[in-house]
PyMOL Python script that loads the backbone (N, CA, C, O; Angstrom):
from pymol import cmd

cmd.read_pdbstr("""\
ATOM      1  N   MET A   1     -46.815  11.216  39.235  1.00  0.00           N
ATOM      2  CA  MET A   1     -47.911  10.637  38.507  1.00  0.00           C
ATOM      3  C   MET A   1     -47.379   9.850  37.303  1.00  0.00           C
ATOM      4  O   MET A   1     -47.885   8.773  36.987  1.00  0.00           O
ATOM      5  N   ILE A   2     -46.372  10.385  36.646  1.00  0.00           N
ATOM      6  CA  ILE A   2     -45.808   9.701  35.483  1.00  0.00           C
ATOM      7  C   ILE A   2     -45.207   8.356  35.889  1.00  0.00           C
ATOM      8  O   ILE A   2     -45.377   7.358  35.188  1.00  0.00           O
ATOM      9  N   MET A   3     -44.519   8.335  36.997  1.00  0.00           N
ATOM     10  CA  MET A   3     -43.915   7.080  37.450  1.00  0.00           C
ATOM     11  C   MET A   3     -44.990   6.063  37.840  1.00  0.00           C
ATOM     12  O   MET A   3     -44.836   4.868  37.585  1.00  0.00           O
ATOM     13  N   ALA A   4     -46.069   6.531  38.453  1.00  0.00           N
ATOM     14  CA  ALA A   4     -47.166   5.632  38.822  1.00  0.00           C
ATOM     15  C   ALA A   4     -47.823   5.044  37.579  1.00  0.00           C
ATOM     16  O   ALA A   4     -48.162   3.861  37.555  1.00  0.00           O
ATOM     17  N   VAL A   5     -48.003   5.861  36.555  1.00  0.00           N
ATOM     18  CA  VAL A   5     -48.606   5.380  35.310  1.00  0.00           C
ATOM     19  C   VAL A   5     -47.671   4.396  34.620  1.00  0.00           C
ATOM     20  O   VAL A   5     -48.119   3.377  34.095  1.00  0.00           O
ATOM     21  N   SER A   6     -46.389   4.691  34.619  1.00  0.00           N
ATOM     22  CA  SER A   6     -45.419   3.783  34.018  1.00  0.00           C
ATOM     23  C   SER A   6     -45.459   2.416  34.698  1.00  0.00           C
ATOM     24  O   SER A   6     -45.455   1.384  34.026  1.00  0.00           O
ATOM     25  N   ALA A   7     -45.497   2.411  36.016  1.00  0.00           N
ATOM     26  CA  ALA A   7     -45.573   1.155  36.758  1.00  0.00           C
ATOM     27  C   ALA A   7     -46.894   0.430  36.491  1.00  0.00           C
ATOM     28  O   ALA A   7     -46.920  -0.793  36.354  1.00  0.00           O
ATOM     29  N   LEU A   8     -47.980   1.184  36.420  1.00  0.00           N
ATOM     30  CA  LEU A   8     -49.291   0.581  36.146  1.00  0.00           C
ATOM     31  C   LEU A   8     -49.286  -0.107  34.792  1.00  0.00           C
ATOM     32  O   LEU A   8     -49.700  -1.261  34.682  1.00  0.00           O
ATOM     33  N   LEU A   9     -48.819   0.589  33.757  1.00  0.00           N
ATOM     34  CA  LEU A   9     -48.852   0.012  32.411  1.00  0.00           C
ATOM     35  C   LEU A   9     -47.878  -1.148  32.258  1.00  0.00           C
ATOM     36  O   LEU A   9     -48.107  -2.045  31.446  1.00  0.00           O
ATOM     37  N   ALA A  10     -46.801  -1.139  33.025  1.00  0.00           N
ATOM     38  CA  ALA A  10     -45.868  -2.272  32.994  1.00  0.00           C
ATOM     39  C   ALA A  10     -46.517  -3.522  33.591  1.00  0.00           C
ATOM     40  O   ALA A  10     -46.278  -4.637  33.130  1.00  0.00           O
ATOM     41  N   GLU A  11     -47.331  -3.323  34.609  1.00  0.00           N
ATOM     42  CA  GLU A  11     -47.992  -4.441  35.288  1.00  0.00           C
ATOM     43  C   GLU A  11     -49.299  -4.823  34.609  1.00  0.00           C
ATOM     44  O   GLU A  11     -49.654  -6.001  34.553  1.00  0.00           O
ATOM     45  N   ASN A  12     -50.015  -3.828  34.093  1.00  0.00           N
ATOM     46  CA  ASN A  12     -51.342  -4.056  33.524  1.00  0.00           C
ATOM     47  C   ASN A  12     -51.443  -3.256  32.223  1.00  0.00           C
ATOM     48  O   ASN A  12     -51.737  -2.061  32.263  1.00  0.00           O
ATOM     49  N   PRO A  13     -51.207  -3.886  31.080  1.00  0.00           N
ATOM     50  CA  PRO A  13     -51.183  -3.140  29.828  1.00  0.00           C
ATOM     51  C   PRO A  13     -52.549  -2.656  29.342  1.00  0.00           C
ATOM     52  O   PRO A  13     -52.629  -1.895  28.378  1.00  0.00           O
ATOM     53  N   ASN A  14     -53.607  -3.086  29.993  1.00  0.00           N
ATOM     54  CA  ASN A  14     -54.958  -2.667  29.597  1.00  0.00           C
ATOM     55  C   ASN A  14     -55.774  -2.343  30.853  1.00  0.00           C
ATOM     56  O   ASN A  14     -56.698  -3.081  31.195  1.00  0.00           O
ATOM     57  N   PRO A  15     -55.441  -1.248  31.540  1.00  0.00           N
ATOM     58  CA  PRO A  15     -56.097  -0.956  32.820  1.00  0.00           C
ATOM     59  C   PRO A  15     -57.519  -0.427  32.646  1.00  0.00           C
ATOM     60  O   PRO A  15     -57.825   0.299  31.700  1.00  0.00           O
ATOM     61  N   SER A  16     -58.366  -0.810  33.577  1.00  0.00           N
ATOM     62  CA  SER A  16     -59.733  -0.277  33.622  1.00  0.00           C
ATOM     63  C   SER A  16     -59.706   1.070  34.348  1.00  0.00           C
ATOM     64  O   SER A  16     -58.678   1.471  34.894  1.00  0.00           O
ATOM     65  N   ASP A  17     -60.836   1.753  34.347  1.00  0.00           N
ATOM     66  CA  ASP A  17     -60.924   3.015  35.087  1.00  0.00           C
ATOM     67  C   ASP A  17     -60.641   2.788  36.567  1.00  0.00           C
ATOM     68  O   ASP A  17     -59.968   3.601  37.201  1.00  0.00           O
ATOM     69  N   ASP A  18     -61.147   1.693  37.121  1.00  0.00           N
ATOM     70  CA  ASP A  18     -60.890   1.393  38.534  1.00  0.00           C
ATOM     71  C   ASP A  18     -59.412   1.120  38.788  1.00  0.00           C
ATOM     72  O   ASP A  18     -58.863   1.562  39.797  1.00  0.00           O
ATOM     73  N   ASP A  19     -58.761   0.389  37.870  1.00  0.00           N
ATOM     74  CA  ASP A  19     -57.321   0.140  38.012  1.00  0.00           C
ATOM     75  C   ASP A  19     -56.546   1.454  38.027  1.00  0.00           C
ATOM     76  O   ASP A  19     -55.626   1.641  38.823  1.00  0.00           O
ATOM     77  N   ILE A  20     -56.935   2.356  37.134  1.00  0.00           N
ATOM     78  CA  ILE A  20     -56.262   3.652  37.068  1.00  0.00           C
ATOM     79  C   ILE A  20     -56.486   4.433  38.356  1.00  0.00           C
ATOM     80  O   ILE A  20     -55.542   4.985  38.919  1.00  0.00           O
ATOM     81  N   SER A  21     -57.717   4.481  38.820  1.00  0.00           N
ATOM     82  CA  SER A  21     -58.021   5.210  40.060  1.00  0.00           C
ATOM     83  C   SER A  21     -57.274   4.642  41.251  1.00  0.00           C
ATOM     84  O   SER A  21     -56.820   5.389  42.117  1.00  0.00           O
ATOM     85  N   ASP A  22     -57.142   3.317  41.300  1.00  0.00           N
ATOM     86  CA  ASP A  22     -56.444   2.673  42.416  1.00  0.00           C
ATOM     87  C   ASP A  22     -54.940   2.948  42.392  1.00  0.00           C
ATOM     88  O   ASP A  22     -54.306   3.017  43.445  1.00  0.00           O
ATOM     89  N   SER A  23     -54.370   3.104  41.203  1.00  0.00           N
ATOM     90  CA  SER A  23     -52.923   3.258  41.126  1.00  0.00           C
ATOM     91  C   SER A  23     -52.464   4.712  41.146  1.00  0.00           C
ATOM     92  O   SER A  23     -51.331   4.995  41.535  1.00  0.00           O
ATOM     93  N   ILE A  24     -53.318   5.624  40.739  1.00  0.00           N
ATOM     94  CA  ILE A  24     -52.948   7.040  40.722  1.00  0.00           C
ATOM     95  C   ILE A  24     -53.491   7.676  41.999  1.00  0.00           C
ATOM     96  O   ILE A  24     -54.634   8.129  42.054  1.00  0.00           O
ATOM     97  N   THR A  25     -52.654   7.695  43.002  1.00  0.00           N
ATOM     98  CA  THR A  25     -53.110   8.163  44.313  1.00  0.00           C
ATOM     99  C   THR A  25     -52.705   9.604  44.576  1.00  0.00           C
ATOM    100  O   THR A  25     -53.016  10.156  45.631  1.00  0.00           O
ATOM    101  N   ASN A  26     -52.011  10.216  43.618  1.00  0.00           N
ATOM    102  CA  ASN A  26     -51.654  11.625  43.779  1.00  0.00           C
ATOM    103  C   ASN A  26     -52.931  12.454  43.787  1.00  0.00           C
ATOM    104  O   ASN A  26     -53.804  12.269  42.939  1.00  0.00           O
ATOM    105  N   ILE A  27     -53.033  13.342  44.718  1.00  0.00           N
ATOM    106  CA  ILE A  27     -54.212  14.201  44.790  1.00  0.00           C
ATOM    107  C   ILE A  27     -53.830  15.549  44.204  1.00  0.00           C
ATOM    108  O   ILE A  27     -52.837  16.161  44.597  1.00  0.00           O
ATOM    109  N   CYS A  28     -54.630  15.989  43.267  1.00  0.00           N
ATOM    110  CA  CYS A  28     -54.365  17.299  42.688  1.00  0.00           C
ATOM    111  C   CYS A  28     -55.665  18.085  42.666  1.00  0.00           C
ATOM    112  O   CYS A  28     -56.754  17.510  42.660  1.00  0.00           O
ATOM    113  N   ARG A  29     -55.541  19.377  42.656  1.00  0.00           N
ATOM    114  CA  ARG A  29     -56.727  20.240  42.690  1.00  0.00           C
ATOM    115  C   ARG A  29     -57.100  20.760  41.313  1.00  0.00           C
ATOM    116  O   ARG A  29     -58.000  21.591  41.193  1.00  0.00           O
ATOM    117  N   CYS A  30     -56.438  20.296  40.287  1.00  0.00           N
ATOM    118  CA  CYS A  30     -56.662  20.859  38.958  1.00  0.00           C
ATOM    119  C   CYS A  30     -57.944  20.344  38.312  1.00  0.00           C
ATOM    120  O   CYS A  30     -58.468  20.986  37.402  1.00  0.00           O
ATOM    121  N   GLY A  31     -58.455  19.214  38.757  1.00  0.00           N
ATOM    122  CA  GLY A  31     -59.708  18.691  38.217  1.00  0.00           C
ATOM    123  C   GLY A  31     -59.583  18.058  36.842  1.00  0.00           C
ATOM    124  O   GLY A  31     -60.578  17.929  36.129  1.00  0.00           O
ATOM    125  N   THR A  32     -58.373  17.661  36.460  1.00  0.00           N
ATOM    126  CA  THR A  32     -58.198  17.085  35.124  1.00  0.00           C
ATOM    127  C   THR A  32     -58.134  15.563  35.135  1.00  0.00           C
ATOM    128  O   THR A  32     -57.627  14.967  34.185  1.00  0.00           O
ATOM    129  N   TYR A  33     -58.631  14.930  36.174  1.00  0.00           N
ATOM    130  CA  TYR A  33     -58.559  13.473  36.241  1.00  0.00           C
ATOM    131  C   TYR A  33     -59.203  12.771  35.041  1.00  0.00           C
ATOM    132  O   TYR A  33     -58.647  11.779  34.568  1.00  0.00           O
ATOM    133  N   PRO A  34     -60.341  13.234  34.530  1.00  0.00           N
ATOM    134  CA  PRO A  34     -60.883  12.575  33.329  1.00  0.00           C
ATOM    135  C   PRO A  34     -59.914  12.647  32.144  1.00  0.00           C
ATOM    136  O   PRO A  34     -59.791  11.684  31.387  1.00  0.00           O
ATOM    137  N   ARG A  35     -59.242  13.756  31.984  1.00  0.00           N
ATOM    138  CA  ARG A  35     -58.262  13.882  30.896  1.00  0.00           C
ATOM    139  C   ARG A  35     -57.054  12.996  31.151  1.00  0.00           C
ATOM    140  O   ARG A  35     -56.498  12.422  30.215  1.00  0.00           O
ATOM    141  N   ILE A  36     -56.646  12.879  32.399  1.00  0.00           N
ATOM    142  CA  ILE A  36     -55.516  12.022  32.740  1.00  0.00           C
ATOM    143  C   ILE A  36     -55.867  10.569  32.445  1.00  0.00           C
ATOM    144  O   ILE A  36     -55.050   9.833  31.891  1.00  0.00           O
ATOM    145  N   LYS A  37     -57.079  10.149  32.811  1.00  0.00           N
ATOM    146  CA  LYS A  37     -57.506   8.770  32.529  1.00  0.00           C
ATOM    147  C   LYS A  37     -57.531   8.510  31.024  1.00  0.00           C
ATOM    148  O   LYS A  37     -57.111   7.444  30.574  1.00  0.00           O
ATOM    149  N   ARG A  38     -58.014   9.466  30.252  1.00  0.00           N
ATOM    150  CA  ARG A  38     -58.020   9.302  28.787  1.00  0.00           C
ATOM    151  C   ARG A  38     -56.593   9.172  28.260  1.00  0.00           C
ATOM    152  O   ARG A  38     -56.325   8.362  27.374  1.00  0.00           O
ATOM    153  N   ALA A  39     -55.693   9.962  28.800  1.00  0.00           N
ATOM    154  CA  ALA A  39     -54.294   9.901  28.360  1.00  0.00           C
ATOM    155  C   ALA A  39     -53.666   8.554  28.702  1.00  0.00           C
ATOM    156  O   ALA A  39     -52.893   8.014  27.911  1.00  0.00           O
ATOM    157  N   ILE A  40     -53.987   8.013  29.860  1.00  0.00           N
ATOM    158  CA  ILE A  40     -53.456   6.706  30.246  1.00  0.00           C
ATOM    159  C   ILE A  40     -53.996   5.623  29.318  1.00  0.00           C
ATOM    160  O   ILE A  40     -53.253   4.741  28.887  1.00  0.00           O
ATOM    161  N   LYS A  41     -55.287   5.691  29.012  1.00  0.00           N
ATOM    162  CA  LYS A  41     -55.870   4.707  28.101  1.00  0.00           C
ATOM    163  C   LYS A  41     -55.262   4.843  26.696  1.00  0.00           C
ATOM    164  O   LYS A  41     -55.052   3.841  26.012  1.00  0.00           O
ATOM    165  N   ARG A  42     -54.984   6.064  26.275  1.00  0.00           N
ATOM    166  CA  ARG A  42     -54.355   6.259  24.971  1.00  0.00           C
ATOM    167  C   ARG A  42     -52.933   5.701  24.974  1.00  0.00           C
ATOM    168  O   ARG A  42     -52.516   5.063  24.007  1.00  0.00           O
ATOM    169  N   ALA A  43     -52.193   5.936  26.049  1.00  0.00           N
ATOM    170  CA  ALA A  43     -50.839   5.394  26.160  1.00  0.00           C
ATOM    171  C   ALA A  43     -50.875   3.863  26.122  1.00  0.00           C
ATOM    172  O   ALA A  43     -50.034   3.235  25.479  1.00  0.00           O
ATOM    173  N   ALA A  44     -51.851   3.269  26.811  1.00  0.00           N
ATOM    174  CA  ALA A  44     -51.993   1.812  26.786  1.00  0.00           C
ATOM    175  C   ALA A  44     -52.267   1.325  25.375  1.00  0.00           C
ATOM    176  O   ALA A  44     -51.691   0.327  24.941  1.00  0.00           O
ATOM    177  N   ALA A  45     -53.133   2.013  24.662  1.00  0.00           N
ATOM    178  CA  ALA A  45     -53.456   1.617  23.286  1.00  0.00           C
ATOM    179  C   ALA A  45     -52.240   1.741  22.379  1.00  0.00           C
ATOM    180  O   ALA A  45     -52.010   0.880  21.529  1.00  0.00           O
ATOM    181  N   LEU A  46     -51.464   2.800  22.552  1.00  0.00           N
ATOM    182  CA  LEU A  46     -50.267   3.000  21.732  1.00  0.00           C
ATOM    183  C   LEU A  46     -49.222   1.925  22.004  1.00  0.00           C
ATOM    184  O   LEU A  46     -48.427   1.589  21.127  1.00  0.00           O
ATOM    185  N   GLN A  47     -49.225   1.384  23.225  1.00  0.00           N
ATOM    186  CA  GLN A  47     -48.300   0.313  23.578  1.00  0.00           C
ATOM    187  C   GLN A  47     -48.836  -1.051  23.173  1.00  0.00           C
ATOM    188  O   GLN A  47     -48.154  -2.063  23.336  1.00  0.00           O
ATOM    189  N   GLY A  48     -50.034  -1.080  22.654  1.00  0.00           N
ATOM    190  CA  GLY A  48     -50.620  -2.350  22.234  1.00  0.00           C
ATOM    191  C   GLY A  48     -51.454  -3.025  23.292  1.00  0.00           C
ATOM    192  O   GLY A  48     -51.771  -4.207  23.158  1.00  0.00           O
ATOM    193  N   GLY A  49     -51.819  -2.316  24.337  1.00  0.00           N
ATOM    194  CA  GLY A  49     -52.612  -2.903  25.417  1.00  0.00           C
ATOM    195  C   GLY A  49     -54.073  -3.037  25.099  1.00  0.00           C
ATOM    196  O   GLY A  49     -54.763  -3.839  25.727  1.00  0.00           O
ATOM    197  N   ASN A  50     -54.576  -2.277  24.141  1.00  0.00           N
ATOM    198  CA  ASN A  50     -56.011  -2.347  23.794  1.00  0.00           C
ATOM    199  C   ASN A  50     -56.188  -2.924  22.437  1.00  0.00           C
ATOM    200  O   ASN A  50     -57.318  -3.064  21.968  1.00  0.00           O
TER     201      ASN A  50
END
""", "prot")
cmd.dss("prot")
cmd.show_as("cartoon", "prot")
cmd.util.cbc("prot")
cmd.orient("prot")
């Protein structure tokens, strides 16, 4: 998942929720996808994408 997010942010520094969903194809049963999306958006903001 970390590598997928790294590749996503390298290609798209300001991803939408749909962009994130399309690029993070790992399936997990933990149910933390909303938190993961928030973390990706925060990482994008810290990199200057937002």
